[in-house]
N, C-alpha and C positions, 0 to 999 in steps of 0.2 A: 706773313710778306716776306719777313729778310730767308728764310729758308725756301719760299718758291723760288727765289731771284738766285738762289745757292745755289739752289740743286740744278736751275737752268743753266747758269753757268758754268757749274762741274760737268753739265752732260755736253755744251758745248765744247769742252775741250778736251773732256779725254780722248774722242778720236782723232784730233790731231795728233795728242802726244806721241798717244798709239799706234796711229800711222807712221811715225816721223821713227820711231823706235825698231820699226817693222821695216822701213828705208836702210837704217842704219847693219841691221842685223842683214838683210840682204847684200848688202853692197860686202860684206864681207867674205859672203859666200861667194860671190861673181870674182874674186881678186883671181887675178893669174896664179899668184902661190898657193893658194888654198886647191883650185883647180889641177895645178903640178902635182902637188903632194897626192890626192884624192887618187890619178889618173896613176902615181905611181904606186899607191896601195893595190889599187883595182888590179893593173898589169902584172906584180906580183904573185898576187892571190891566183889569180888566174896564171901563169906559169907552173906555177909551183903546184898544183892543182893536177893541171894535165900531165905534169913529170909524176906526181904520186900514180896516179889513174894508171902510169902504164906500169908498176909495178906495183900495186896493191888495191883493195877493193876499193869501189866506188866514196864505200862511207868514212873508210881512214883518208881517202884523200881531202873531200870535204870536210872529214876534223881536223887535219891537219895543217891545210895549209894555210889556214889566214893566223897560225901560231907561228909558221914558218916567217910570215913577214911582219913581226911584232912590232921594229924597230921603223916601220912606213904608220905606224898607228899613234906609237910614240909621237914621232913628228907633228900629227895631225892634232896630236893631245895638246901638245906644246904648243902649237899654233893659235890653240884656244883658250890656253891660261893665259896668254898674254892679251887677251879681248879682254873687254867684259862680265864674261858669260860668268855665273856661279858652278861650283865644282857640278852640283846636280845637273845642271843642264848641259855642263859637258860632257859628262859622261851620256846621259842620254844622247845627244849629236854622235858621238864614238860608235855606241851600239846599232844607229839608223845607219850610220854609211856600213858600218860591218853587215846589216843585214844585207842590206843592198846587192854589197859586195859577196856576200853568198850563196845570194838567188843567180849572180849570175857563173858563179863557181858551178855551181849545182848542173845547171845549162853544160858549161863547158864540160865539165869530168864524165858526163854523162854518154856525149857526144863524141868524147874521146874513146871510151868503151865502144860504141856503138861501131867505131872505123874496126876492131878487132874483130866483133861478132859476122862481119858478114865477109 
């Protein structure tokens, strides 16, 4: 009987706790500071990518543009280090942000290269 009561209580509390944790983490991503840092990184990568695409191959532009904006990535990483995330989670979040920006970078670089083909 104790096991059934304990299991029922446990199953009722877990969704509430997980919902609260998700809400707190979601608030972190919607802060103006985080959005500003992310936008600054995206702008930097796209700007550098277009500049590199003018003088090199698209592959090199895509490869080296994120490296040129390492300072912005480090600012975002420092922002997450000040939060309650584990280092493995922070690394995954940074990788996710980088991948999203790289998708936009590929589109921007090839659009820039198409201007010169026409």
